[in-house]
N, C-alpha and C positions, 0 to 999 in steps of 0.2 A: 133108570140108573144115570143116563146121560144128563137128564134134566136136573137130578140131584147134584151131580158133580159140577154142573154149570152154576147152579145156585151157590153151592159151597165155595167153589173157586172164585166166583164174583164177590162173594162176601169177604173172603180172605184178602183179595186184592184191594177192596175198599178199606178194610181194616188196616192193611199195611200202608196204603196211601194216606189215610187219616193219621196214623201214628207218625209217619214220616213228616207230615205237615206240622203236627203238634211239636215234635222234637225240633224241626227246623226253626219254627217261630221262637221256641224257648231258647234255642241255641243263639239265635240272633239277639234276643234280649240279654242272654248271659254274656255274649261277646261284646255288645254295646256297653254294658255296664261293668264289663270285666276290669277295665282300667281303674274304675272308681273303687271296686271292691279290693283289687290288688293294692291300690294306694292306701286304703283304710287299714288293710291287714298289715302292711309294712309299717304304718304309723303305730299300730298296736305293738308290733314286735320291737320297735324302737323304745316305746314306753316301758315294756317289760324286759328289756335287754338284760341278759344274765339271770333273769327270774322267770324264764318261760314256763316253768312248772306251775307258777301261780296263775298265769294266763290260762294254762291248760285246765287247771282245777276250776277256775271261775267259769270258763266257757262250757266245760263238760258237765258241770253240776248245776250252776245257778241259772243258766239260760234254759235248760230243760225244766228245771224246777219252776221258773216263772211261767212257762207254757202250761205246766201241770196245774199249778195253783190258780193261774188266771182262768183257765177253762173250768176247773172244778169249783172255783169261788162262785162263778155264775150259776153252775148247776146246783150248788148248795143252797142258793137263794130259793130256787124252785123246790128243792127237796124239803126244806124246812118251813116254807110258807105256802107252797102250793100255787104260788103266783110267780110270774104272770101266767094266766090260763092258757094263752096261745102256745106255751111250751108244755105246761102240765098235761094238756090234752093228748100229747103224744106218748104218754106213759105206756109201757109194754104190759106190766103186771098191774092191771087196774085194781085199786083198793089196797095195794101194798105201799108202805112208806108215804102215807098221806095223813099227816106229815111223818117224816122220819123220826125215830126214837132219839131224843137229844142225848140221853145217857149213853146209849150204844154208839152214837155218832162221835161223841167226845172221846170215848175209849178208842175208837177206830183211828181217829185223827192223831192221837198220841202215838199209836203204833206206827202209823205212816211216817210221822216225823222222825221217830226213832230209826226206822229202816232207811230213811233218806240220809240222815246225818251220821248215824253210828255204823251203818253197813255200807251204803252206796258210796259215801265219801271216801272211806279207806280203800274200797275196791277201785275207784277211779284213780287214786294215787298209785296203787299197784299197777293199773293199766298204763299209766304214764311211764313208769319205770320199765315195764315190759316192752313198750313200743320203742323206748330209747335204745334198747339193746341192738335193734337192727335198722334203725332209722331215726328220723326226727319228725314227730307229729306236728311240730311247730315250724316246719321248713318254710322258706320264704315264698316259694311259688305255690299258688293256690291250684287245686285240681281242676281239670277241664270239666265242662258240663257232661260230656259223654262218659268220661271216667267216673264221675259221681253217679250217673245213671247205672253203670255197670256195678259199682260198689253197692248201690241201693238194692239191686236185684240179688246180689250175693248175700247181703245182710239179711234180706227178707227170707231167702231160702234157708239159710243157716238157723235163723230164729224159728221158722216153722218146724224144722226137724227137731231141734233141741227142746223147744217148748213142748211140742207134742209128747215126746217120749219121757221127758222129765215130769210133765204133768200127769201122764198115765201112771208113772212110777209112784207119784205121791198119792194116787188113789188106791194103791195096793194096801191091803189091811195092815201090813207091818208099819206103814208110814201115815196112813190117813188120819187115824185118831189122834196121834201125837203131834202131827205137823200140819197137814193140809186142812183138817177140819176147821181150823181157826178162820181160814179164808171163806169157808162155806157156811159160816154163821149167817151170812147174808144170802138168803135164798132168793131175794129180790135185790140185786146189787144196785149201788149208786157209784158214780164216777170215782170218788175219792178212795173207795175201798179196793181199787185195782192194785194198790200197793199195801193193802192190809193183809199181812201174812206173817207166819212164823219166820224168825230170822233164817232158819235153814232153807225154807222155801224161797225167801227173798233172794238168797244167793244162788241157789240151784236153778230155780225156774223163772225168776224175774231178771236177774242180772246177767248170768252166764250166757243165755241165748242171745242177748243183745250185744255183749262186749266181744264175743268170739269173732264175729264178722270183722270188725275193725282190726283185731289182732292178726287175723289171717291176711287181710289186705294191707296191713301196715299203713293205715289210713291217716290222712291229714286231719288236724283238729277241726277244721271247718266241716268236713264230712261227718266226723264223730258227733259234733254239736247238733247238726241237722238231723242225724239219725236218732240220737237219744231223744231229741225233742219230739220227732215224729212218732217214735215208739211210745212215748208217754201219752201223747194226744190220742193215738189209736187205742191204747188199752183203756184210757179214760172213757172214750166213746163206747167201746165194747161193754163196759160195765155201767154206763150211765143210767140205763133203765128207760131211756126215751128214744123212740125211733123217729128221729127228726128229719125234716126234708133236706135233701142234698148232702147228707152226711152218710158215711158207711153204716150199714145195717148192724145193730147190736143184737139182733134176734138169736144169732147162733150161740154166742157166749151167754146170753141171758137164759137160754134154754138149759145150758150146762148147769148154771146155778140153781135152776128150778128142779132138774132131774138128777144131777150129779154124775150119771154114767154115760153121758152122750156129749159129743162135740168138744173134744179135748184140745184141738189145735187153734191156730190163729186164722189161717186161710181156709181150712176145711179140706185141703187136699189129702192129707194123711188120714183124716177121719173117713173120707170116701174110700181110700185104699184098704183101710183096716175094718171097714164096716161099723165104725163107731158113731155113725150118724143116721143109721137105718130108722130108728124110732122118730128122730127129728124130722126125717123126710116124710113121715106119715101125718104130720101135724099141720095146722094152719100157720104156725110160727114159721115153718119152712116156706110156705107160700108167701109170707110177709117178708122173707129174708131177701129183699131187693132194695135197690136205691130208690128212695121215695122222691119222685120228681114233681109231685104236686103238694097241696096243702091239706088234703083230707087225710086224717090219720088212718093208717092201715088197719088199726084195730076196728075201725068203722067200716071200711070197704071190704076187708077180709076178716070178719069177726070169728071168734072161736065158736064151735057148735054149742048149743045149750046143754048145760049139765043135766045128766040123768038123775032124777030124784028117786 
């Protein structure tokens, strides 16, 4: 028992020391470049003086969209051509989307663009008006590094809770066929279909879990822009269909698209608490659900068992 406590205690101390070291170095970088970013922000405010709402809309919609389409543009090259092979070889569901159905893809992209411009854009305008009620999201002073880290932790927690329960609700028979089934047309997902959803689902399960955090925290536009961009990149990776080196594992959500009734959350915490990942934990996909730190595809190092004939 003492030996176990010593090992756990030592590990915890090392983790805390490592985390403090990382945050210290990041804080130094943030502080050293703080004057630069503050000056640039003030220049932007001067440019949009009296029209801060335009600055808010551009930063909160167009910057995240550039991140989304920049990443998914690269992934779509692989999805539609199967090249370059050094990326295609990391495909999770081998034999699926090789190449992707062009008709199905075009239809999905039209839906994604509709959701972004006809639904997300008005919601961001509403978000600006709401934030203005008790503060100014475009205030002159930028948030500190540690405050942004705190915001990021709260945003992530709120998203996990809201996405998990709204997602499970959409799997209820009363809602699945009319609303959520659209998203599940892709049993082998690709990055761009992360926003391929019924308009109701896009509001309830895609937008609300992400915007509630900034509303609760009364966040600055800089925090909102970084959070929205990060959320879109993470959901694109979760849907991309490739378990790439040095990127978060998409195995968890990929398995959800494959089986429908497992792995509803983002982080997996609530799935563990509610037992909605029990089948997933019995699979090779669960063993592959790690950060890949080498270049050998996990489908090769941890292959699925041979199918019974």
